[in-house]
N, C-alpha and C positions, 0 to 999 in steps of 0.2 A: 246550758244544762236545764232541762225542763223538769217538771214536777215528778215525772216517773223516774228520772235519773236520781233525783233527790231522795225519793223513797227507797230506791235501790241502795244508795250509799248510807242511809240511816241504819241499815241492818247491822253493821258492826257496832254502832253506838248502842243499839238495843242489846247486843251481846254483852257489852261492857256493863250495862245496867243489870243484866241477868247475873253476871259474875258478882257485882256489888251486892245485889239482893240475896244471893246465895251466901255470901259472907255474913250479911246481916242476920239471916235466919240461923246460920251456924253460931253466931255470937249469942243468940238467944237460947242456945242449947238444943237446937233441932239439927241433928247430924245429916249432912248431905246424902250419906249412903242410904238413909231411910226415906228422905223426902224429895230427893232430886229426881226429876222426871226422865231425864235423858239416860239412855242405856250406857253410852260412853262415859258420861259424867259419873254415874253410879259405879261403874267398873273402876275408874280411877280413884273415886272416894273410898271404895272398899280397901284399897291398898295404901291409902294415905298419900296419894300422888296428885292431889288437887292442884298444886302449883305447877305441875307439869302439864296438866290437862288444860289449864287456862290459855296459855299461848297457842296450843293446838286448836282449841275451840275458836278462838278469835281469828286465827289464820284461816280456818275453814270458812268462817263467815265472810272474811275479806275476799277469799277466793270465790265463793259463791256470788258475792256482790260484783266482783270484777267480771265473772262469766256472764251474769245477767246483763250488766252494762255493755259488755263487748258484743253480745249477741244482739241486743236491742239497737245499738248505734252503728255496728260495723257489718252485721250479717243480714239484717232484715231490711227489706225494701218496701216502702209503703205503697208502691204501685203494683205489687203482685198480690193476688188474692190469698195464696197459701201463706205468705208472710204476714198478712193481716190476721189470719187465724193463729199463727205461731206467736204473734205479738200478744194476742189475748191470752194464750196459754202461758206465756212468759209473765204477763201481768198477774195472772191468777197465782202462779208459783211465788212471785214476789209478795203478793198480798198474804198468801198462806204463811210464808216464813215470817213476815212482819207480825201477823196476828199471833203465831205460836210464841215468838219471842216476847211480845207484849204480855201475853198470858203468863209466860214463865216468870218474868220479873215481878209482875203484879201479884201473883200467887205467893211468891217468896215473901213479899212484904206483908201479905195478909195471912201468912201461915199460922200465927198464933190464934187468930179468930176462926180460921177454918178448922183447926184441930180441936178447939174448945166447943165447936158446934154453933158459934154465934153467927157464922156465915155458911151458906151452902156453896160448895165448890161448883156444882152445876150452874147455879144462878150467877155466880161470879164469872165463870167461864163464858156463859151465854151473854152476859152484859158486856164483857170485854170484847168478845168476838163481834157482836152486833155493832157496838160503838166504833170499834176500829175499822170494820168493813165500811160502815157508813162514812166515816171520816176520810178513809183512803179513796173511796169512790168520789166524794165531793172534791177532794184535793187534786186528783189526777184526771178527772173527767175531761176538762178542757183540752189538756195536752194530748190525751189518748185519742179523743175525737179528731183533733187536728192532725195527728200522725196518721190515723186511719184514712182521713180525707186526702192525704198527700200533701203534707205541709211544704215540701220542697217546691211543688208546682205553684202553690199560692204565694210563696216568697219570691219566685222569679217574676210573677206577674206584677207584684207591687213594687 
């Protein structure tokens, strides 16, 4: 399991952190139906069905993680040019979901400061997006370059 696989399988964990932070914000008196960013989450919160939404949300994240992992490990071949492009698109999609989930749970924890005006949502989002993107690129760079270069051939030579 390389670093890209690990980033893929961390997505459901970030979803759990998002759920925990939503409950935290709710315990502070901020109702999810007003401050939850997701359309599906807001829909379920309006009807008081948050506990039904949670397993659906986590199942969707697990399904996306499995699909990302399956496509990367079973369908893409590092020796084909088109698959290298698809690998970068897949990596971009994984990074995007990772960053959105990181912003979601971070903003939930910072919600009191954002509502009171002590923090700017734009600056918080920008800082989280940039730091997460930088960290993900540093963490996955070696394995991504190795995959693009055809890691199977280099392993056969050694």
